[in-house]
C-alpha positions in Angstrom: 0.0 0.0 0.0 1.4 3.4 -1.0 2.1 5.7 2.0 0.0 8.9 1.9 1.8 12.1 1.2 1.3 15.0 3.6 2.4 18.7 3.7 2.2 21.4 6.3 2.0 25.0 5.3 2.8 27.7 7.8 3.4 31.5 7.7 6.9 31.9 8.9 9.4 30.5 11.5 10.5 33.7 13.3 10.2 32.8 16.9 9.9 29.8 19.1 6.2 30.3 20.1 3.4 27.8 20.4 2.5 27.7 16.7 6.0 27.1 15.7 6.4 24.3 18.2 3.1 22.7 16.9 4.4 22.9 13.3 7.6 21.2 14.2 5.9 18.5 16.3 3.5 17.7 13.4 6.2 17.6 10.8 8.3 15.3 12.9 5.4 13.1 14.1 3.9 12.4 10.7 6.6 10.6 8.8 7.6 12.1 5.5 5.5 15.3 6.0 6.9 18.1 4.1 7.0 21.7 5.4 6.4 24.9 3.5 6.9 28.3 5.1 6.8 31.8 3.7 9.9 33.0 5.6 12.4 31.5 8.0 15.0 32.9 10.5 18.0 30.7 9.9 19.5 31.5 13.3 16.5 30.3 15.3 15.6 27.5 12.9 18.7 26.0 11.3 18.0 23.8 8.3 19.3 20.6 9.9 16.7 20.9 12.8 13.8 20.7 10.3 14.5 17.3 8.8 14.0 14.9 11.7 10.7 13.6 10.3 12.1 12.8 6.9 10.2 15.4 5.0 11.5 18.2 2.8 11.5 22.0 3.6 10.6 24.7 1.2 10.9 28.5 1.9 8.9 30.8 -0.4 10.5 34.1 0.1 13.8 35.7 1.4 14.2 36.8 4.9 12.8 40.1 6.2 12.5 41.3 9.9 10.3 44.4 9.2 7.0 43.5 10.8 4.5 45.1 8.3 6.5 44.1 5.3 7.1 40.6 6.6 3.3 40.1 6.8 2.7 41.5 3.3 5.6 39.6 1.9 4.2 36.2 3.2 0.7 37.0 2.0 1.9 37.8 -1.5 4.1 34.7 -1.6 1.2 32.4 -0.8 -1.1 34.3 -3.2 1.2 34.7 -6.2 3.9 32.0 -5.7 1.6 29.4 -4.2 3.3 26.0 -4.2 1.9 23.2 -6.3 0.1 20.7 -3.9 -1.8 18.5 -6.3 0.5 15.6 -5.6 -0.4 15.5 -1.9 -3.1 13.5 -0.3 -3.4 16.0 2.5 -2.3 19.5 3.1 -2.5 21.1 6.5 -2.6 24.9 6.5 -1.5 26.6 9.7 -1.2 30.3 10.6 -3.0 33.3 9.3 -1.6 33.9 5.9 -0.6 30.5 4.5 -4.2 29.4 4.2 -4.7 32.2 1.6 -2.7 29.9 -0.8 -5.8 27.7 -1.2 -7.4 30.4 -3.3 -5.1 29.2 -6.1 -6.2 25.9 -7.6 -2.6 24.6 -7.8 -2.3 25.0 -4.0 -5.0 22.4 -3.1 -4.3 18.8 -2.2 -6.8 15.9 -2.3 -7.8 16.8 1.3 -7.3 20.4 2.7 -7.4 21.1 6.4 -6.9 24.3 8.4 -5.3 24.0 11.8 -6.5 27.3 13.3 -4.4 28.7 16.2 -6.7 31.7 15.8 -8.4 33.8 13.2 -6.4 36.9 12.4 -6.9 39.1 15.5 -6.4 42.5 13.9 -9.3 42.4 11.5 -11.7 40.9 14.0 -11.8 40.9 17.8 -8.6 42.9 18.4 -9.2 45.6 15.8 -9.7 48.5 18.2 -6.9 47.3 20.5 -4.4 47.3 17.5 -5.8 50.4 15.8 -5.2 52.7 18.9 -1.4 51.9 18.6 -1.1 53.7 15.3 -1.4 57.3 14.3 -1.2 59.3 11.0 -0.1 57.5 7.9 0.6 54.3 9.9 -3.0 54.2 11.0 -4.1 54.6 7.4 -1.8 51.8 6.2 -3.0 49.5 9.1 -6.6 49.9 7.9 -5.6 49.0 4.4 -3.7 46.0 5.5 -6.7 44.9 7.7 -9.1 45.2 4.8 -6.8 43.2 2.5 -6.4 40.4 5.1 -10.1 40.3 5.8 -11.2 40.2 2.2 -8.9 37.1 1.6 -9.0 35.1 4.8 -12.7 34.4 4.9 -13.0 33.1 1.3 -9.8 30.9 1.8 -11.2 29.4 5.0 -14.4 28.6 3.3 -12.6 26.4 0.8 -11.2 24.0 3.5 -12.5 20.5 3.8 -12.1 20.6 7.6 -11.3 23.3 10.2 -9.5 22.3 13.4 -9.5 24.8 16.2 -6.8 24.6 18.9 -9.3 25.3 21.7 -12.9 25.9 22.4 -12.1 29.6 22.7 -10.9 29.7 19.1 -13.7 27.5 18.0 -16.1 30.2 19.3 -14.2 32.9 17.4 -14.4 31.0 14.1 -18.2 30.6 14.5 -18.8 34.1 15.7 -16.7 35.9 13.1 -16.8 33.6 10.1 -20.0 31.5 10.7 -18.0 28.2 10.2 -18.0 25.0 12.2 -14.8 23.3 13.5 -13.6 20.5 15.6 -11.1 20.9 18.5 -7.6 19.4 18.8 -5.5 21.0 21.5 -1.9 21.8 20.7 1.0 19.4 21.8 2.9 19.9 25.0 6.4 18.4 25.0 6.0 16.6 28.4 9.4 14.9 27.8 11.3 18.2 27.4 9.8 20.0 30.4 10.5 18.4 33.8 11.0 19.1 37.4 14.6 20.0 38.3 14.4 21.8 41.6 12.6 24.7 43.3 14.6 27.9 42.9 13.9 31.4 44.3 12.3 33.1 41.3 9.0 33.4 39.4 9.1 33.0 35.6 7.5 34.6 32.5 8.0 33.0 29.1 5.4 34.9 27.1 6.7 36.7 23.9 7.4 40.3 24.6 4.5 41.8 22.6 1.8 44.2 23.7 -1.1 41.7 24.0 1.0 39.5 26.3 1.0 42.2 29.0 4.4 41.4 30.4 4.8 45.0 31.3 2.1 44.5 34.1 4.2 41.6 35.5 7.3 43.7 35.6 5.4 46.6 37.2 4.2 44.2 39.9 7.6 43.0 40.7 9.0 46.5 40.9 6.6 46.9 43.8 7.9 43.5 45.4 11.7 44.0 45.6 11.9 40.9 47.8 10.6 38.7 45.0 12.6 37.7 42.0 11.3 37.6 38.5 13.0 36.2 35.3 11.5 37.1 31.9 12.8 34.5 29.5 11.7 35.5 26.1 12.2 38.2 23.4 10.0 40.2 21.1 9.3 43.7 19.8 9.0 45.2 23.3 12.3 43.8 24.7 14.2 47.2 24.8 11.2 49.0 26.3 10.7 46.4 29.0 14.3 46.3 29.7 14.3 50.0 30.3 11.1 49.6 32.5 13.0 47.1 34.7 16.2 49.1 34.8 17.7 49.7 38.3 15.6 46.8 39.8 18.0 44.0 40.7 15.2 41.5 41.4 14.1 41.5 37.7 16.1 39.9 34.9 15.3 39.9 31.2 17.2 37.2 29.2 15.9 37.9 25.7 15.4 34.7 23.7 17.0 31.6 25.2 18.2 28.3 23.9 16.0 25.2 24.5 18.4 24.0 27.1 18.3 27.3 29.0 14.5 27.4 28.9 14.3 23.8 30.1 16.4 24.8 33.1 14.5 28.0 33.9 11.1 26.3 33.8 12.2 23.3 35.7 13.7 25.3 38.5 11.3 28.2 39.1 8.7 28.6 41.9 5.8 29.2 39.5 5.2 30.9 36.1 3.0 33.9 35.3 1.1 34.2 32.1 -1.5 37.0 31.6 -2.2 37.6 27.8 -5.2 39.2 26.3 -7.8 36.6 25.6 -5.1 34.0 24.7 -6.1 31.5 22.0 -5.1 28.4 24.0 -2.0 29.0 26.0 0.8 26.4 25.8 3.1 28.1 28.3 1.0 27.2 31.4 0.9 23.6 30.4 4.6 23.5 29.7 5.0 24.9 33.2 2.8 22.2 34.6 4.7 19.5 32.8 7.7 20.5 34.9 5.5 20.4 38.0 5.2 24.1 38.3 1.8 25.9 38.8 0.9 29.0 36.8 -0.6 32.3 37.8 -2.9 33.1 34.9 -5.5 35.6 33.8 -9.1 34.3 33.7 -9.5 34.8 30.0 -9.4 32.8 26.8 -8.0 29.4 26.5 -6.5 29.4 30.0 -10.1 28.8 31.3 -10.0 25.4 29.6 -6.7 24.1 31.2 -6.2 25.8 34.5 -7.9 24.6 37.6 -7.7 27.1 40.5 -5.9 25.9 43.6 -5.0 22.7 41.8 -2.5 23.7 39.1 -2.4 27.5 39.6 -4.2 30.7 40.5 -6.4 32.9 38.4 -6.4 36.7 38.5 -9.5 38.5 37.4 -7.8 41.6 36.1 -4.3 41.9 34.6 -3.0 44.7 36.8 0.0 44.9 39.3 -2.2 44.7 42.4 -3.9 41.4 41.3 -0.5 39.9 40.3 1.1 40.9 43.6 -1.8 39.2 45.5 -1.4 36.0 43.4 2.3 35.9 43.9 1.9 36.2 47.6 -0.5 33.3 47.5 1.8 31.2 45.4 4.3 30.5 48.1 7.1 28.0 47.5 5.4 25.6 49.9 2.0 25.7 48.2 3.5 25.4 44.8 5.5 22.3 45.8 2.3 20.6 47.0 0.8 21.1 43.5 3.6 19.3 41.7 2.0 15.9 41.2 -1.3 17.2 40.0 0.5 19.6 37.6 2.4 16.8 35.9 -0.6 14.5 35.7 -2.7 17.2 34.2 -0.1 18.1 31.6 0.2 14.5 30.4 -3.4 14.8 28.9 -1.9 17.2 26.4 1.2 15.3 25.3 2.7 15.3 21.8 1.7 11.7 21.3 -2.0 12.5 22.0 -1.9 15.4 19.5 -0.2 13.3 16.8 -2.7 10.5 17.2 -5.7 13.0 17.0 -4.2 14.7 13.9 -3.3 11.5 12.0 -7.0 10.4 12.4 -8.2 13.6 10.9 -5.6 13.7 8.1 -6.6 10.4 6.5 -7.8 10.9 2.9 
């Protein structure tokens, strides 16, 4: 019997976030699955690290680190240089812009699936939040880009044979804003990679340093708690601004992006993690924390409501402000966090990579 041919299409490999981790897990877990991306950061994602599953890698456009141009470049690549997929039994589109390739007939496999981490937030539920960050000509250009995305994304999603949402939260967004049905398959958590090492003397944030992640609120809270230590182990567009915000506070450390080995050590040795993004799609970081036996302080929004159980694997704050964060950190004593270790590890095992791959393989069958 001939083995089915699969391909995963994703926007770009530019950071080691949840969507990128999912992409690599799927490519490596489905033997021979090819990977197509619009752009790739060769430093963060060396070529040799993409071939573990036996598939082939194709990059559609040259590198660019300019945020607006990067988005437009990927969209244009999938629209006008869409790869030929007619030889594949199943194509999984992932990301916000790669799915637009299906508008070209050549970019359709026998079976076409969208794995939706989220619908594009800027044209839909986060439009006002994003718009207020721009003025003048940039505001005008933002509106044009949003119109362009919205006019292409909806028609593209409508041509998929199946839509998979990464959470009930995203499933609701798809239904509310696009009127389409979907099934839920939660993202994979690398429970083998994250493990308990020890209990150090610091709290940890691993969220990307972008406005919607609200890491500035976490830093502000710890500025008011000089006796508590915070490590912010990630990078992003706000790194320099947040570094300046934390200047002169010896209890706060920003590492920028770390290696996998460094992140493993930081998660495995913290007291607890803190994760408070705006209406997060799903939220892999809290579960990675739990896989290492570490509870999470999270905001009671979005996908976190599906995976966090108060007083069992973490604490919820109702409002993402310094006062609420300070109260939760005071409650998350080393002693209380240690008692949550076993439940955290057991709970995280329900979201393992093997569970994810098994669920995806069943849906990818022609």
